[in-house]
N, C-alpha and C positions, 0 to 999 in steps of 0.2 A: 604370213610366215608360220610354218608348222611348229608344233611343240618341240620336235626333235631339232629343228633348225635354231630355235631360240635357245635350247639347251646347249647346242654346240657353240653358239655365239657367246653364251655366258662362260662356257669352259675356256674358250680361247681368251676372252677378256680377263679371266681369273689369273692367267699366267703373265699378264703384262707387268712391267716394272712400274714403280711409283712415278718415275719420270714420264713413261709412256701414258699413264693414266692422266697426269696433269696436262700433257700435250694434247691428247685427244679430247679431254674435257674442255680445254680452252678453245679448241676448234669446233666444238659443238657436235662432235661425232658421237659421243656417248649419250647425249641427252641428259635428262634428270636422273636416270638410273640405268645401270647396265642390264637390268632385268625388269624394266618398268611394267611389263604385263603381269609379272608375279606380284609386284607391289600393289598394282591397281586392284588386282583380284583380292589380295589380302585386306586392303583398305576397305573395299566394298563389303567384304564379309564382316569386318569389324563394325562398320557403320550401320549396316542393315541386318537386324537380328534374324530376319527371315532367311538370310543367305549365309549366316554364320555356320561354318563347317565344324564337324566333330568326327571323331574316330572311335570305333569300338573294336578292340582287339580280342578275339576269341583265341586264347592261348592253350594249346594242347600239349601239356607238359609230358615229356617222355619220348615224343616223336611218333606221330600217327602213321599207320601203314597206308601209303598211297594206293597200293594194289588192292586194298579192301575198302576203299572209300571213293576216290575220284579217278583212278587210273587202273581199272581192272584189266586183266589179261585172260579173258575166257578162252578155253581150249588149250592153253599152255600149261605145262607142269607147274610153273610158278604162280599160276592163277589162283590156286587155293579153292576154298569151299563156296565162296559167295558168287551170286549171279548178278548180271547187269540188269538195270531197268532203264526204260526210256525216261526222258525228262520233258519239261515243257518246251524245250528247244530241240527240234528234230535233229538227230545225228549225235547229240551229246548223251552219253549214258554213264550212269554212276551206280554205286552199290545199292542192292535191294533193301538194305537196312537204313537208307536215307530217303524214304519216299516223299516226305514233306519238303525236303530240300530239293529233290528232283522236280517237284511241282513249282518251285520258285527259281528255276535255273535262268529265267530271263533276266534276273537281277545280278547274276553271278558270273565270274570268270575263273574257272580252274586254270592255274598255271602249272602244267604238268612237266615242265622242263627245268625246275630248280636244280642247280648243280653247285655244290659247295665242297670244301675240303676238310671240314671239321666234323669228326665222327665221335667225339667225346662230349658227354652231356654238358659239362661245365663250359667248355670252350664254344660249343655250338650254340648253346643258349645265349651266351654273351654275344656271339656274332649276329644272330638273328634279331636280338632285341636292341642292339646298338647300331648295327650296320658296319661295325668294324671288328676285326679279329683281335683277341686279347694279347697284343704284343706291345712291349715297351711300358713306360711309366705313365702313360696318359690314362686318366680316369674317365673313360667315355660314358656319357649319360645314356640311360635307356631311352628309347624313342618317345615314350610317353612324356618324359620330361622336356624333350625338345619341342614337342607339339604344345605342351603347356606354356612354354616360354613364348612361342610365336603366336598362339591363338588365345591364350588366357588374358583376362583383364583384371587389373588391380582392384577394381570396385566390386567384382563378383563376390558373393557371400560364400559360395561353395568352392572347394579346391578346384584347380584346373586339371588335376590328374587324380583319378581314383582307381585303385587296384583291388579287385574283388577276388577273394580266396586264392591268393598266390601261394606258391611253394618256393620261396627264394633260396632255401638252404643249399641246393645243388650248385648255385652260381649267384651268390648274394650281390656281387657288383653289377650283375646284369639287370637288376631290378631297382637300382637307385639312380639319383640325379647326377652322379659323377661330378665333373668339374662345374656343373651349373649350380651346385649348392642346394641346401635344404629348402630353399624357397620353392623349388620345383620338384621336390620329392612327392611321391604319391601318398594320398590318404589310403591306408590299408584297411580293408574291411574283410573280416573272416579269414585272416591269415596270420602268420607268425614267422619268427626267425628260424625255427626248427621245422622238421617235417610234421605236418598236421595229419595224423592218422584218423581215418573214418571209423566211427562206431557202427555197429550193425544198424542202428537207427540213425538216420542222417538228420541231426538237429540243425536244420538250415535256418530256422527262425533265430536262434541264438547266434549262430555263426555270422549272420549278415547284419548284426547290430554293430553300430559304431561305438568303440570303447571310449569311455570317459567323456561322453557327450553332455552328460548332466553334471551338476555340481556334486561334490562329495557329500555324503550323508552328514548332516549337522552343520553344513556351511550355507549361509544364505547369500543373497545377491550383494548385500552391503559388505559382508566380510570378504566375499570374492573380489569386489572392487578394490578394497583396501589392499589385499594381497597383490593384485595386479599393479596397483599404483606403486607399491614397494618394489616389485620386480622391475617396473619401468625405470624407476630411479636408479636401481643397480645397473640396469642395462645402459642407461645414459652415461653413467660413469665409466663403464667398460668401453663403450663405443668411443668415448672421448679420447681414450688412449690407444684404442685398437680399431681405427676406422676402416677396416678392410672389408672386402666384399663378403667373405664368409660370415663375419659377425653381423653385418647388415642383413644378409640373407636369412640367418637364423632368427633374427628378431622379426622380420617380415612374415616368416612362416608361423611364428608363435602368435602374432597379432591376428593373422588370418584365421587361425584355429579358434581363437577367442571369438572373433566375429561370427564364425559359423555356429558356434555353440549358442549364440544369442539371437540368431536369425530364424525366421520362419522357414528359410530354405532348407534347414536341417530336416524338415518334414519329408524331404525327398526319400529319406531312408526308411520311412514307414510304409511298408508294402501293404498293410491292411487297408490303405486307401483305395487299393485296386479291387475290381470286381473278382469275386471268388472264382468265377468261371474262367476269367483270363489267367489267373494264377494257376489254375489247373492245366490250362492249355500249354503254358510255358513248361510245366513240370514241377511238382512239389519236391524239389531237391536243390542242393546248393547251386548247381550250374543253372538250372532253369530259373530259379528266383534271382540269381545273380544277373542273368540276362534281362529280366524285368527291371531290376534295379538300374542296370546300365541305361535302359530306355528312359527311365524317370530322370536320371542325372543329365543325359543329353538334352532331354526336353527342357531342363532348367539351365542349359547353357554350358555344361561341363564339356570342354573340348576333347578330352581323352579319357576313356574308361576301358579297362581291360578286365576280362572275366576268364579265369583259368578253369579248365576241366582236367583235373588231375587224377581222378579215379571215381569209383562208385562206393556206396555204403558197404563197409566190411571188406573193401579191397585195398590193395597197396596204394601208396600215395602217388606212384608214377604209373598209372594205369595203362598209358599208351606205350610204355616200354615193354612190349610184348615178346620177350625172349621165349616165353613159354605160353602155351594155350592161346596163341594169337587170335584165333577166330572167335573163341568164346569171349575174350576180353574186348575185341573190337565190336562185336555184336552188342554187348552190354553197354559199352560207352556210346555207341551209335544211338541206342535207345534213349539216352539222355540228351545227346547232341541234337538229334533230328528235330524233335518238337520245339526245343528251346530256340535254336537258331532260326528255324522257319517262322516261328511265332514272333521273334524279334523283328524279322524283316517285314512281316505283314503289319505288326503293331506300329513300327516306324512309318510305314507307308500310310496307314490309316490316319496318322497324326500329321502328315505332311512333312515328315522329317527324313524320309529315306533319301531324297534327292540331295540332302546336305550332310548325310551321315555315312561315312565310309566304314564298311565292316570288313575286317581282315581275319581270316582263319589260317592259323599256321602253328607248327611246332618247331623244334630245333633241327630236325632232319627227318628222313623217311625210314623205311624198313627194307631189309634185303628181299629181293624177289625170290630167292631160293629159301624154301621152308626148311628150318633146321630139324634135328632129330627129336626136339621137344615140341614139335608142332608150333614153333614160334618163328618170328622174324627178328633179325638182329639190326644193329645200327647201319644206316645206309645213306650217306650224304651225296652220292654221285648223281642220283636222278630221282626226284621226288616232287611233291605237289604242295602248293599253297593256293588259297582262294581269295579273291577280292570281289567286293560287291557294293552296291548302293551308291552313295554320293561320289560324283567325279569319275565313275566307272561306266563304260559302255558294256553292259551285261549281255548274256546270251551267246558267248563265244568261248573257245578254248585257246589257250596260248601254249605252244610247244607240243612236243611228242616224244615218247620214249620208244625204244626198240620193242619188238614183239615179245621178247623175254623180260623187258623192264630193266635190263642191266645198264643201259646207257641212254643219254639224251640223243635222239636222232634228228631233232629239229628245234631251232630257236632256244638255245640254252639261256637261262636267266640266272645271274649272280645275285648275291644278297644286296650289293650296292645298287643294282638295277631295280630291285624290288623296292628298296628304301626311297630311291629317287622317284619312282612311280607313285608311291604312297604320298610322298610330300607334294607332288604336283597335283594329285587328286584332291588334296586338302587346301590347295591354293597357297602352299608354302614354297618359297624359292629354295631348292636343295643346295644352292651355292652359298647360302647365308653362313657366315663364320661366327664362331664363339671362341673366346680365348680360353685355352685349356689350363690345367693346373701346372703345366710346365712353361706357360707363356707362349705356347704355339697356337695359332689360330686353326681351328678345325671346322670343316664344313659339315653341314647336316648329312650330305651324301658325298661319296668320293666323286671328284670332278670327272673321273674317267667312266663313271656309270653311264649306262645306256637305258634310259627309261623306256618302258613298254608303251610306246606311243599309241599302238592300235587299241589299247583298252581305255585310254583317257577320253572322257566324254567332253 
């Protein structure tokens, strides 16, 4: 039975009434699980560390131009200044400013036919990061929180979700755990609530340090233990009269933070352990060193890590939002992106982690094919590109196609729900798993009507 057939079977079963479920279960039709192959894969990954899956999201805040990265239109007026180059896969061509990624194309799948309806930064960021549009009272969790819940383990010393250099101010709810609660919130490294502007000198060493990892000045371990004991007693009293999920989740998150502070696993954040030559290859900047940190975290069992590329030193915080001087901006950002992403892939591969680590490249939408009067490209959700690679993905192919002028999808349109279902399947997660939302309504990881991209799943 194919992936698509199993998905359709799961979608059909999800619509059964409770009485139908009981009847079919009693008859042995459903077996032990409506999606046993998903559960078997997840169980195997959990029991065998060699097969435990992880995801690294490379988030391009502002919306990168597909026409200047992975879907160029040479010879057309919309094509712009950049040239195409060949990749390691015959017939696939990408931007001349991504030569190292071009050499790694056998691991990657550009999806050139993304098509959405949200052209506002706030709404589109929420849509791409949660899989749902921001409609109604439901507090949808960001995808990293969902992965943390499904693939994280309570005994792990490191958090199950780490967010490196995010810029959440444009859409704060798109970066949080939503109805899953603080237990599945990310550990934020090098980011903040507001817009973090770059200085001319990119102080990446300081930016990538975990805040408050050490005890306060003048407080020794014995004093810290006494304070924690007092806090625990206060929490016990509160939980006794407020035994709800939110309070339990908050306490679990706090205890996990304390455990990390006292563990050797916190050494994952010390990049000085890595060879200087490797650090140079990644790039001595926030994004490059953030990608190296992501590899170190995945190596130590963290299921979900995201690294944001939001700009360059001395440039605006939303670098990919290229309404002006698009080509100069994309060229400079590509110079950061190319070595970091390519080195991440090769580094994961050298450590035997690429087969179990899914790497996702995306922003909230694409850019207009038509170049505006400021030599820029504006917001364009109708036809744009994301890229999948690594674990669970059959690389070396392209999904979808846009018209010669780039204005519309001409083959294999892919919706956000389709992408989310595909990512979940690549990670061995059943997209039909339900979580109870803040309004008491069960919400699936991906919309049951989603159509996963079967041809890219390994």
